[in-house]
C-alpha positions in Angstrom: 45.8 -56.3 72.7 46.2 -60.1 72.6 46.0 -59.8 68.7 48.8 -57.2 68.8 50.9 -59.4 71.0 50.7 -62.2 68.4 52.2 -59.7 65.9 55.3 -59.1 68.0 57.4 -61.9 66.4 56.8 -60.5 63.0 57.8 -57.0 64.1 61.0 -58.4 65.8 61.9 -60.3 62.6 61.5 -57.1 60.5 63.7 -55.1 62.9 66.4 -57.8 62.8 66.2 -57.7 58.9 66.7 -53.9 59.1 69.7 -54.2 61.3 71.2 -57.0 59.2 70.7 -54.9 56.0 72.3 -51.9 57.7 75.4 -53.8 58.9 75.8 -55.7 55.6 75.9 -52.3 53.8 78.5 -51.0 56.2 80.7 -54.1 55.8 80.2 -54.0 52.0 81.3 -50.3 51.8 84.3 -51.0 54.0 85.6 -53.9 51.9 84.8 -52.1 48.6 86.7 -49.0 49.7 89.7 -51.2 50.8 89.7 -53.0 47.5 89.6 -49.8 45.5 92.6 -48.4 47.4 94.5 -51.6 46.8 93.9 -51.5 43.1 95.0 -47.9 43.1 98.4 -48.7 44.7 98.8 -51.7 42.4 98.9 -49.4 39.3 95.3 -49.2 38.2 95.2 -45.4 38.7 93.9 -44.7 35.2 91.1 -47.3 35.5 90.0 -45.8 38.8 90.2 -42.2 37.5 88.3 -43.1 34.4 85.5 -44.6 36.6 85.6 -41.6 38.9 85.4 -39.1 36.2 82.4 -40.7 34.4 80.2 -41.8 37.2 80.2 -42.4 40.9 81.6 -45.7 42.0 79.2 -48.7 41.8 79.5 -49.3 45.5 78.1 -45.8 46.1 75.1 -46.6 43.9 74.5 -49.9 45.7 74.9 -48.2 49.1 72.2 -45.7 48.0 69.9 -48.6 47.0 70.5 -50.4 50.3 69.7 -47.3 52.3 66.6 -46.7 50.3 65.4 -50.2 51.0 66.3 -49.8 54.7 64.1 -46.8 55.0 61.3 -48.6 53.2 61.6 -51.4 55.8 61.6 -48.9 58.7 58.4 -47.2 57.3 56.8 -50.7 56.8 57.6 -51.6 60.5 56.1 -48.4 61.8 53.0 -48.9 59.7 52.8 -52.5 60.9 53.1 -51.5 64.6 50.4 -48.8 64.2 48.1 -51.2 62.3 48.7 -53.9 65.0 47.8 -51.5 67.8 44.7 -50.3 66.0 43.5 -53.9 65.2 44.2 -55.1 68.7 42.2 -52.1 70.1 39.3 -52.8 67.7 39.2 -56.6 68.6 39.3 -55.8 72.3 36.5 -53.3 72.2 34.2 -54.7 69.5 30.9 -56.0 70.8 30.7 -59.8 71.2 28.2 -61.8 69.3 25.2 -63.2 71.0 26.6 -66.7 70.7 29.9 -65.7 72.3 28.1 -64.0 75.2 26.2 -67.2 76.1 28.8 -69.9 75.5 29.6 -72.3 78.3 32.9 -74.3 78.1 32.3 -77.7 79.6 35.1 -80.1 80.4 34.6 -83.9 80.2 36.2 -87.3 80.0 34.8 -89.7 77.4 32.8 -91.9 79.7 29.1 -92.8 80.0 28.9 -90.6 83.1 29.2 -87.5 80.9 26.3 -88.5 78.6 24.0 -85.6 79.8 26.7 -83.2 78.7 26.9 -84.8 75.3 23.1 -84.8 75.0 22.9 -81.1 76.0 25.3 -80.3 73.1 23.4 -82.5 70.7 20.0 -81.0 71.6 21.1 -77.3 71.5 19.6 -75.0 68.8 21.1 -71.9 67.2 18.5 -69.7 69.0 18.7 -71.6 72.2 19.5 -70.1 75.6 23.1 -71.3 75.7 25.8 -72.5 73.3 27.8 -75.5 74.5 31.6 -75.8 73.8 32.9 -79.2 74.9 36.5 -79.5 76.0 37.9 -83.1 76.2 40.5 -84.1 78.8 42.4 -87.3 79.3 42.6 -87.5 83.1 40.8 -86.2 86.2 43.7 -84.2 87.6 44.1 -82.3 84.3 40.3 -81.7 84.1 40.0 -80.5 87.7 42.9 -78.1 87.3 41.2 -76.6 84.3 38.0 -76.2 86.3 39.7 -74.8 89.4 41.7 -72.2 87.4 38.8 -71.1 85.2 40.1 -72.5 81.9 36.6 -74.0 81.6 33.4 -72.8 83.0 32.0 -76.1 84.3 32.8 -79.8 84.1 31.3 -83.3 84.4 33.6 -84.4 87.2 33.9 -86.9 90.0 31.8 -85.4 92.8 34.4 -86.2 95.4 36.9 -84.0 93.6 34.5 -81.1 93.7 33.8 -81.6 97.5 37.6 -81.8 98.1 38.2 -78.7 96.2 35.6 -76.9 98.2 37.2 -78.1 101.4 40.4 -76.6 100.2 38.8 -73.2 99.7 38.4 -73.4 95.9 35.2 -71.8 94.7 33.4 -74.6 92.8 29.7 -75.2 93.0 27.7 -78.3 92.1 24.3 -78.0 90.3 23.3 -81.6 89.5 24.4 -85.2 89.3 25.8 -86.7 86.1 23.9 -90.0 86.5 22.8 -92.6 89.0 24.6 -95.9 89.4 26.9 -96.7 86.4 29.9 -98.0 88.2 31.3 -101.5 87.9 33.8 -103.7 89.7 35.8 -106.1 87.5 38.4 -108.8 88.4 40.3 -111.3 86.3 38.9 -114.7 85.8 41.0 -116.3 88.5 39.6 -114.2 91.4 36.6 -115.9 93.1 36.4 -114.1 96.5 37.6 -110.9 98.1 40.2 -113.0 100.0 41.8 -113.9 96.7 42.8 -110.2 96.3 45.2 -110.3 99.3 48.7 -109.3 98.2 47.5 -108.1 94.8 47.0 -104.8 93.1 43.6 -103.2 92.5 43.1 -100.1 90.3 40.9 -97.1 90.8 40.7 -94.0 88.6 41.4 -91.5 91.5 41.8 -91.5 95.2 38.9 -89.0 95.5 36.3 -91.1 93.8 33.2 -93.2 94.4 35.2 -96.1 92.9 37.7 -95.8 95.8 34.8 -95.8 98.3 33.3 -98.9 96.8 36.5 -100.8 96.9 37.1 -99.8 100.6 33.5 -101.0 101.5 34.1 -104.2 99.6 37.4 -104.9 101.5 35.9 -103.9 104.9 33.0 -106.3 104.5 35.5 -109.1 103.9 37.6 -108.1 106.9 40.4 -106.7 104.8 41.9 -103.2 104.3 44.3 -101.4 102.1 47.1 -103.0 104.1 46.1 -106.3 102.5 45.5 -105.1 98.9 47.6 -102.5 97.1 45.3 -99.8 95.7 46.8 -98.0 92.7 45.5 -95.1 90.7 45.3 -95.7 87.0 43.7 -93.9 84.0 40.5 -95.8 83.0 41.6 -96.5 79.4 44.7 -98.3 80.7 42.8 -100.6 83.1 41.6 -103.3 80.7 45.0 -103.9 79.2 46.6 -103.8 82.7 44.1 -106.5 83.7 44.9 -108.6 80.6 48.6 -108.7 81.3 48.3 -109.4 85.0 49.5 -106.0 86.2 46.4 -105.7 88.3 43.9 -108.2 89.7 40.9 -106.0 89.2 39.6 -102.5 89.1 36.6 -100.3 90.0 35.7 -97.8 87.2 33.0 -95.9 85.4 31.5 -97.5 82.3 32.2 -98.4 79.5 35.7 -99.6 80.6 34.2 -102.4 82.7 32.1 -103.7 79.8 35.2 -103.4 77.6 36.9 -106.1 79.7 33.9 -108.3 79.5 33.8 -107.9 75.7 37.5 -108.8 75.5 36.9 -111.9 77.7 39.6 -110.9 80.2 37.5 -110.3 83.3 34.2 -110.7 85.0 31.8 -108.7 87.2 32.8 -109.2 90.8 30.5 -107.1 93.1 27.3 -105.2 92.6 28.1 -101.6 93.6 24.4 -101.0 94.6 24.8 -103.7 97.3 27.8 -101.9 98.7 26.3 -98.4 98.6 22.7 -98.1 97.6 21.9 -95.2 95.3 25.6 -94.4 95.0 26.5 -91.2 93.2 29.7 -90.6 91.3 29.9 -87.7 88.9 28.3 -84.2 89.0 27.9 -81.0 87.0 30.2 -78.6 88.8 30.7 -74.9 87.9 33.6 -72.6 88.5 32.3 -70.2 91.1 33.6 -67.0 89.4 31.8 -68.0 86.2 28.5 -68.4 88.2 29.0 -65.0 89.9 29.7 -63.2 86.6 27.2 -65.2 84.4 24.6 -66.5 86.7 21.8 -66.4 84.1 23.8 -68.4 81.6 24.9 -70.9 84.2 21.3 -71.4 85.3 20.1 -71.7 81.6 22.7 -74.4 81.0 21.7 -76.3 84.2 18.1 -76.3 82.9 19.2 -77.5 79.5 21.4 -80.2 81.2 18.5 -81.5 83.3 16.2 -81.5 80.3 18.8 -83.5 78.4 18.9 -86.1 81.2 15.1 -86.5 81.0 15.4 -86.8 77.2 18.0 -89.6 77.6 15.8 -91.4 80.1 12.8 -91.2 77.8 14.7 -92.1 74.6 17.0 -95.1 75.3 17.9 -95.3 71.6 19.3 -91.8 71.8 21.7 -92.9 74.6 23.4 -95.4 72.3 23.5 -93.0 69.3 25.0 -90.2 71.3 27.4 -92.5 73.1 28.8 -93.9 69.9 29.4 -90.4 68.6 31.6 -89.3 71.6 33.0 -92.6 72.7 34.9 -94.9 70.3 33.7 -98.3 71.4 31.9 -101.2 69.7 28.1 -101.4 69.9 28.1 -104.4 72.4 30.3 -102.5 74.8 28.1 -99.4 74.7 24.9 -101.4 74.9 26.0 -103.3 78.0 27.3 -100.2 79.8 24.0 -98.3 79.3 22.1 -101.1 81.1 23.6 -100.2 84.5 23.2 -96.4 84.5 20.3 -94.0 84.8 19.8 -90.3 83.8 16.2 -89.6 84.8 16.9 -88.3 88.4 19.9 -86.0 88.4 19.0 -84.1 91.6 21.9 -83.7 94.0 19.7 -83.8 97.1 20.8 -83.2 100.6 20.2 -86.8 101.5 22.5 -88.0 98.7 25.1 -85.4 99.6 25.1 -86.5 103.3 25.5 -90.1 102.3 28.5 -89.1 100.1 30.3 -87.1 102.7 29.6 -89.8 105.3 31.5 -92.3 103.2 34.3 -89.8 102.4 34.9 -89.1 106.1 34.7 -92.8 107.0 37.7 -93.6 104.8 39.5 -90.3 105.5 39.1 -88.7 102.1 38.0 -85.4 103.8 38.4 -83.8 107.2 36.4 -80.6 107.1 33.0 -81.2 105.4 31.5 -78.4 103.4 27.9 -77.9 104.2 25.3 -78.8 101.6 24.6 -75.1 100.8 28.3 -74.4 100.5 28.8 -77.0 97.8 25.4 -77.2 96.0 24.2 -74.0 94.5 20.4 -74.4 94.4 20.0 -71.0 92.8 21.1 -72.6 89.6 18.1 -75.0 89.6 15.1 -74.2 87.4 
């Protein structure tokens, strides 16, 4: 039926052409008749009679041709409508291919935290258990909207966004982490202590993020709060340039956007995130709940392939760089440095890790009603 709907503009155009042709012929006949009468009254009686006696007026012939074409168009439109309905019915009811039946649409942002998703795609085979279709987004809100509404089946997304969605009653379910560590805190070269940030702006990618938690922990340890430093949300690709022009004094972000600032010489590493929150987690593989219910076997097969891809990355460091360069347009030194501070070998979203996460989220008022571990993490998807 969708295919038929796409044909509607063509059908409408054809109908408009038919109506135009019909009314053009009516106007033509009207003016031709008027002209003939005028010629008759002006003294061209013999000419008119001569034409009448030998053959029908030319406008009658042309009218006949126009009406014939009109009927041809009507018949063509009828056949087009019937053909469109038949084709739409066939497309709707034809059996799907094996690949279509096992395709998983995965949303991502081009950051190192999504590397297991990229690796899953790179390691897939034609006869494998799932086919991966990657869908790129430019911001977390846009990506999360696609996941929540079912435009994509799963996503490599900030784990805090997934927990928040679950708190709001949206059926999303986590299966695994995207990485361990991999976050970085950058400041401009004039900042030497946390106290130097007072009265300045500091960027994070999203309020619901590990980067926000890390910044709050950093300020809290220095006796400061968000009353002293203006926290602003900013898209990661914009952060290095904003730092360069002095729009912000620093930022907390996922790699490789921290290493990019170091490569450009416009900033420096300020705090070690592991000292603020040991074994901090950030991104996770999160599924749309309806997709899991309807295609549990496929979701489970993808989760296994995803975890296998993480182990592959951990065992093949050279593959990390190769795959990263394919999906992220950065220079080699930026990618190489960013991969030094991230791990992919242990992607289990354990209950201990989850409890630490929601503890920090409640501590800084990112969440009020905490979903239980079993409500958010679907262990049935694990191999």
